[in-house]
Structures are given as structure tokens and as C-alpha cells.
C-alpha positions in Angstrom: -9.0 6.3 6.6 -12.0 8.9 6.5 -9.4 11.4 4.9 -8.9 9.1 1.6 -11.3 11.9 0.0 -11.5 15.6 0.4 -12.2 18.4 -1.8 -14.4 21.3 -2.0 -17.8 21.7 -3.9 -19.1 24.5 -5.8 -21.4 26.5 -3.9 -24.7 25.8 -6.3 -26.8 29.4 -7.0 -30.1 29.8 -6.7 -31.8 31.4 -9.7 -34.8 33.7 -9.0 -37.5 34.1 -11.7 -39.2 37.4 -10.7 -42.9 38.1 -12.3 -46.3 40.2 -12.1 -49.5 40.7 -13.5 -48.9 44.8 -14.3 -46.6 47.8 -14.0 -48.3 48.7 -10.3 -48.0 45.1 -9.2 -44.4 45.1 -9.7 -43.3 48.3 -8.4 -45.4 47.0 -5.0 -43.6 43.7 -5.3 -39.9 45.4 -6.1 -40.3 47.6 -3.4 -41.4 45.2 -0.9 -38.7 42.9 -1.3 -35.7 46.4 -1.0 -37.7 46.3 2.7 -37.6 43.0 3.6 -34.1 42.0 2.2 -33.1 39.5 -0.2 -34.7 36.2 0.2 -32.4 33.4 1.5 -33.3 29.8 2.1 -31.5 28.6 5.6 -30.9 25.4 7.8 -30.5 25.5 11.2 -27.1 23.6 12.2 -27.8 20.4 14.2 -25.6 17.8 16.1 -26.8 14.1 15.2 -25.8 10.9 14.9 -23.9 10.3 11.6 -21.7 7.4 10.0 -19.6 9.0 7.6 -18.4 7.1 5.0 -16.1 7.5 1.7 -15.0 5.7 -1.7 -11.7 5.5 -3.0 -10.2 4.0 -6.6 -7.6 1.0 -5.7 -5.5 -1.2 -7.8 -4.7 -4.6 -6.4 -1.4 -5.9 -5.5 -0.1 -9.4 -4.3 1.8 -8.9 -1.3 4.7 -11.4 -2.4 5.8 -11.7 -5.7 8.3 -14.2 -6.8 10.6 -15.0 -9.4 10.7 -18.6 -10.8 14.6 -18.7 -11.9 17.7 -20.9 -11.0 21.2 -19.2 -10.2 22.5 -22.1 -12.3 23.5 -22.0 -16.4 22.0 -25.7 -17.6 19.7 -26.9 -20.0 15.9 -27.3 -19.0 15.2 -30.9 -19.0 11.8 -30.4 -17.0 8.6 -28.2 -16.7 5.9 -28.4 -14.2 4.0 -25.5 -15.4 0.5 -24.7 -16.4 -0.2 -20.9 -16.7 -2.7 -19.2 -14.2 -2.2 -22.6 -11.8 -2.4 -22.5 -8.1 1.0 -23.9 -6.8 1.7 -24.8 -2.8 5.1 -24.0 -1.2 7.9 -26.3 -2.1 6.1 -27.8 -5.4 8.9 -28.8 -8.0 8.4 -26.5 -10.8 11.6 -26.8 -13.0 14.3 -29.5 -13.2 18.0 -28.8 -15.2 20.7 -30.7 -16.3 22.4 -32.0 -13.4 25.4 -33.9 -15.2 27.9 -31.0 -15.1 27.1 -30.9 -11.3 27.2 -33.9 -10.5 30.7 -34.0 -12.4 31.5 -31.1 -10.5 30.7 -32.7 -7.2 32.3 -35.7 -8.1 35.7 -34.2 -8.4 35.3 -32.2 -5.1 35.0 -35.4 -3.1 38.2 -36.2 -4.9 39.8 -33.7 -3.9 39.0 -33.9 -0.9 40.1 -37.6 -0.2 43.4 -36.0 -2.0 43.9 -33.3 0.4 43.1 -35.9 3.7 45.9 -37.8 2.1 48.2 -35.4 1.7 47.2 -34.0 5.3 47.9 -37.7 6.8 51.5 -37.6 5.1 52.3 -34.2 6.5 51.5 -35.2 9.7 53.8 -38.5 9.9 56.5 -35.9 8.6 56.1 -33.8 11.3 55.9 -36.6 13.9 59.6 -37.7 12.7 60.9 -34.4 12.6 60.3 -34.1 16.0 61.7 -37.8 17.5 64.3 -36.9 15.1 65.0 -33.2 17.0 65.1 -35.1 20.6 68.0 -36.9 18.8 70.0 -34.0 17.6 69.5 -36.1 13.7 67.8 -32.4 12.7 67.3 -28.7 13.3 64.8 -27.2 14.7 63.9 -25.1 12.4 63.0 -28.5 10.0 60.6 -29.2 12.7 58.7 -25.8 12.6 58.8 -26.1 8.3 56.9 -29.5 8.9 54.5 -28.0 11.3 54.0 -25.2 8.7 53.4 -27.9 5.9 50.8 -29.6 8.3 48.7 -26.1 8.8 48.9 -25.9 4.6 47.9 -29.4 4.7 44.4 -28.8 7.0 43.8 -25.4 5.1 43.4 -27.5 1.5 41.1 -30.0 3.4 39.0 -27.4 4.3 39.1 -25.9 0.8 37.9 -29.4 -0.4 35.3 -29.3 2.0 33.7 -26.2 0.9 34.1 -26.8 -2.5 31.5 -30.2 -1.6 29.3 -28.0 -0.1 29.2 -25.6 -2.7 29.0 -28.8 -5.8 26.2 -30.3 -3.7 24.1 -26.5 -3.5 24.8 -26.4 -7.2 23.4 -30.0 -7.4 20.4 -29.3 -5.4 19.7 -25.8 -7.6 19.1 -27.8 -10.2 15.9 -28.1 -9.1 13.6 -25.0 -8.5 10.8 -25.7 -5.9 7.9 -22.8 -5.0 9.0 -20.1 -2.8 5.1 -19.7 -1.3 1.7 -20.5 -2.5 0.7 -18.6 -5.3 -0.8 -18.8 -8.7 2.0 -19.1 -11.2 2.6 -17.6 -14.8 2.9 -19.2 -18.0 6.8 -20.2 -18.4 9.0 -18.2 -20.4 10.9 -21.5 -21.1 10.5 -24.6 -22.7 12.0 -27.7 -22.0 15.2 -28.3 -24.0 16.2 -24.5 -23.9 19.4 -23.4 -21.9 18.9 -21.2 -19.0 21.5 -18.6 -18.6 21.3 -15.7 -15.9 22.8 -12.6 -16.6 22.4 -13.2 -20.5 20.6 -10.0 -21.4 19.1 -11.6 -24.7 17.0 -14.0 -22.6 14.3 -13.6 -20.2 16.0 -13.1 -16.6 13.3 -15.5 -15.3 11.3 -18.7 -16.2 7.9 -17.8 -14.6 6.6 -15.7 -11.7 4.6 -16.1 -9.0 2.0 -14.0 -7.0 0.6 -14.7 -3.5 -3.3 -14.3 -3.1 -4.3 -14.8 -0.5 -4.2 -12.4 1.8 -4.1 -9.3 -1.2 -3.7 -5.7 -1.1 -5.6 -2.9 -2.2 -3.7 -0.1 -2.5 -5.1 3.9 -3.2 -2.8 6.3 -4.2 -4.3 9.6 -1.9 -3.1 13.1 -2.1 -0.3 14.5 -0.6 -2.9 17.7 1.2 -5.4 14.6 2.5 -3.0 12.8 4.0 -1.3 15.9 5.9 -4.7 16.3 6.9 -5.5 13.4 8.0 -2.3 13.3 10.5 -2.8 16.6 11.5 -6.4 15.5 12.8 -5.5 12.7 14.5 -3.4 14.7 16.1 -6.0 17.0 17.5 -7.8 13.5 18.5 -5.4 12.0 20.3 -3.9 15.4 22.2 -7.5 15.6 23.2 -7.8 12.0 24.7 -9.6 10.4 21.8 -9.0 8.1 18.6 -9.9 7.2 15.4 -13.4 5.5 14.9 -13.0 2.3 14.0 -13.6 1.7 10.1 -15.6 -1.3 7.9 -13.7 -1.6 5.1 -15.0 -3.5 1.8 -14.2 -3.3 -1.6 -16.6 -3.1 -4.6 -15.7 -4.5 -7.9 -16.1 -4.0 -11.2 -19.6 -4.0 -12.5 -20.9 -2.6 -8.5 -20.0 -6.0 -6.9 -19.9 -6.0 -3.1 -16.8 -8.2 -2.3 -17.8 -10.6 0.7 -14.8 -10.0 2.8 -13.7 -7.0 5.0 -10.2 -5.6 5.0 -7.9 -3.9 7.4 -5.9 -0.8 6.7 -2.4 -2.2 6.9 0.1 0.8 6.3 0.8 3.8 4.5 4.2 3.3 1.9 7.2 4.8 3.1 7.6 6.8 0.0 5.3 9.7 -1.8 5.3 9.7 -5.5 6.5 13.2 -6.2 5.3 13.3 -10.2 2.0 13.0 -8.6 2.1 14.1 -5.6 0.4 11.3 -4.0 1.0 8.5 -1.5 0.1 5.0 -1.4 -2.4 3.7 1.5 -2.7 -0.4 2.0 -5.6 -1.8 2.8 -5.3 -6.0 3.2 -8.4 -8.4 2.3 -8.3 -12.1 3.0 -8.9 -13.6 -0.3 -9.2 -17.4 0.1 -10.9 -18.2 -3.5 -8.5 -16.3 -5.3 -11.4 -14.0 -6.8 -9.1 -11.1 -6.7 -5.8 -10.7 -8.9 -3.2 -7.9 -9.0 -3.6 -5.4 -11.4 -7.7 -5.5 -10.6 -9.1 -1.8 -10.7 -11.8 -1.7 -7.6 -12.9 0.7 -5.2 -12.4 0.6 -1.5 -15.1 1.5 0.5 -15.5 2.2 4.3 -17.7 3.8 7.1 -17.6 3.9 10.3 -18.6 0.8 12.4 -20.1 3.2 15.8 -22.0 6.3 14.9 -20.3 9.5 15.5 -22.3 12.9 17.1 -20.8 15.8 15.1 -22.9 19.3 14.0 -23.5 19.1 10.5 -24.4 21.3 7.4 -25.2 21.2 3.9 -21.9 21.3 1.9 -23.7 23.9 -0.5 -23.5 26.1 2.0 -19.9 26.1 2.4 -17.6 28.6 0.8 -13.9 29.2 0.4 -11.8 31.9 -0.1 -8.4 33.1 0.5 -9.0 32.9 4.3 -10.5 29.3 4.2 -13.8 27.7 4.7 -16.4 30.5 5.5 -20.5 30.0 6.0 -23.0 33.1 6.0 -25.5 33.0 9.1 -28.3 34.8 9.7 -28.0 37.0 13.0 -31.3 37.2 15.4 -31.7 40.6 14.3 -32.4 39.8 10.7 -29.0 40.2 9.3 -26.0 38.5 8.0 -22.2 38.0 9.0 -19.2 36.0 8.1 -18.5 32.9 10.2 -15.4 31.4 9.5 -15.2 27.3 9.8 -13.1 23.9 10.0 -14.8 21.7 8.4 -14.0 18.2 9.1 -15.3 15.1 6.9 -17.9 14.8 4.4 -21.2 12.4 5.0 -23.8 12.5 2.3 -24.8 15.8 1.4 -23.6 17.3 4.5 -20.4 18.5 6.2 -19.2 18.1 9.6 -18.0 21.3 11.2 -15.4 21.2 13.8 -15.1 24.9 14.7 -17.2 28.3 14.0 -20.8 27.3 14.6 -23.1 25.9 17.6 -26.6 24.0 17.5 -29.0 26.1 16.0 -27.2 28.7 14.0 -29.3 29.8 11.1 -26.7 29.2 7.8 -27.5 30.1 4.9 -27.8 27.4 2.0 -29.1 29.1 -1.0 -29.0 32.8 -2.0 -25.4 33.4 -1.5 -24.6 35.3 -4.5 -26.6 38.2 -2.5 -24.9 38.5 1.0 -22.3 40.9 2.2 -21.7 41.4 5.6 -24.5 43.3 7.7 -27.4 43.2 5.2 -30.9 42.5 6.3 -32.3 39.8 4.5 -35.3 37.5 4.2 -35.1 33.9 5.7 -37.1 30.9 4.4 -36.2 27.2 5.6 -34.2 24.9 3.0 -36.2 22.4 2.0 -33.8 20.0 1.1 
């Protein structure tokens, strides 16, 4: 997660004002500057304990969103919905007119009785035919026909039983319950309205429920940073190390710190081609319902335990086609370019993974004057 923010800061250039009290003094100062080289401000590379941190814009999203709707076409007879109210799983929300579905259930039960009576009749016919065939009164073909009629009658009984099950399910669907706990929207229908699923001229649901606890904070991360994160994780794993544990929080509008901490949940299963980003989800408890879907927040994170790493000021790092680099004052007073691999940012500094060692004198200001091998006058950077 420490890779949620990255980029390259511009190198800040120092402008020197040269003044003098007279022509002779000015010439002497210029001659001295040429002899000792340009003045640069340097800082030693130092390995120290750091607590890397980051912030990243995010948006609150519900874990679950459900449409309150029925699969039936019927008139709404009762609504138990108050806009913005918290509902619990199983709460009754909507009642639809049952009349047509009660009639359908009664018809299905009558059909079952009729099918069972028909089955009984053909079973008796089969029993009679089997007795008559033994007396050679009827042919074997009539017995087989009677058996087929029994099979047909039993199938009709099963069809009637299935129709009862369907009618009972439809009757149950005239009552709509909350599938999970959450906050419900304002109803889009009123009592007396006809709810008709699939009608393009009507709203396709009666209301919506969003779950609130727990809830996601979703940040869109540049795909370049995402792949850098994966690459660094692989390097850590190859070295037998793991990503340091993070404490992840939220900053609400008005710089209000959210009281609960979250945990990284997952990366999205697809990237957004149009923006070149991929969504990262952090899960937060939300017992009081303070966080609502659609809110704009800021994810903040920091490592729990200090990490030891060499650091240099961000302003000392330049970037070109070869990558990141710094200027280092060597022991003979000349400067040389050192290509470096930078890590994470911590405050105004950058950690260095490769290219420098403790004690190296890195140029922080005066970069615009440098080229490989020139002599310089190094002075400590008081930043």
C-alpha cells in the first residue's frame, strides 16, 4: 500500500546573487570562484529509522447493494419504507396484492386432487386388466396400454404438485423482505401503484438497500504504480522479507480523522483502460453509519514498526532517460553522476535501494551547474 503514491518531484534550483564593493573586489571574487569551482550544498547519505506514510484520495463504496423488488406483477398494498432508515435482515418492506396468487394456488390444489383421482382410476383399470389377461379375456396389449395410462396419470400428479409449489412461491413473493441489514432509499412507488417487472416505462425496483458495516474505501491507483508495487513485493519475497504491516486510516472532509482503522482488502479484478488506473479496496468498520457510499475521503497509511533505510532529500534526485540519478562529491572534490534506484518517499526524503552508500556526499542545491568531473566547493546543506 506504500506504493499508492509515487511520482517525480522537480529539482529545485538555487539562484545565487553575486555582489561586490568595487571592480577590483569583483574580479578577485570571480577568480576565487573559478579556482575552487562552483559552490554546491551537500548532504550525507544516512541510514536511519523511518515511518513511511502516504495519503491517497478515495471514495466510499458499499460492500453490498440490493434492489427491493418482487418478481411478480401486482398492485402494492403496503409499504414499510422510510427514506434513510436503517433496516435489519428479514424486515418486511413491501406487500403486494395476493388475490390473484391465492386463486392460482387454489386452482393448483384442485388440479392435484383431479390428477390423483385420475391416477387412482387408471391404477384400478390396470389391476382389472392384469386379472383378465390371466383368464385370457383381454390381450396382453391392453395390459401394457393400462400400464402406460398409469405412468401418464402419475406424471400429471407430479405436474400438479410442481404447480402448487410454484403457486406457493408466487404467493410468498407478494411479501418482500430485506436481504441484509443496511440503509434504505426512498421508495419509488406508492401504495396503490402497479409494480410490473420488465416494464421499461417504470422504475425497475421499489427501493435500494446499501450495507454500511463494514464498508469500502476505494482508491484509484495508477497502473504504473501498481506494477511497481508488484515488482517491489517480488523483490522483498525473493530476499526473504515481506511488506511491513501498515496502519490504515481515513481522513474525512474537514480534516476530521475517522476513529476506526481499516485493512487492505483487495485489488479490483479489472483495470480501467480509459483512466489507466486500478481500484484498491480498504475495508473499514462502520458501526455508527458515519461513512456513506459516495463520500469523498482520503486514505492515510503508515508502517507500524520503523524501517531502516538510507535516505536523501527528494530535491537531490534528478531524472532522465537513464532513470533516477544524483550528483555525488568525491574525495578529490569533483562530482560524478550516480544512477540510483529510489524506494518510497518519507516526508521530504526518498529512500535509496541501490546506487549509494552511507556517507556519500549528495548535492542538494546547485545542480544546474554540474557536469561529470568538475571541481566544486561543497558546503553543508542546512535543510
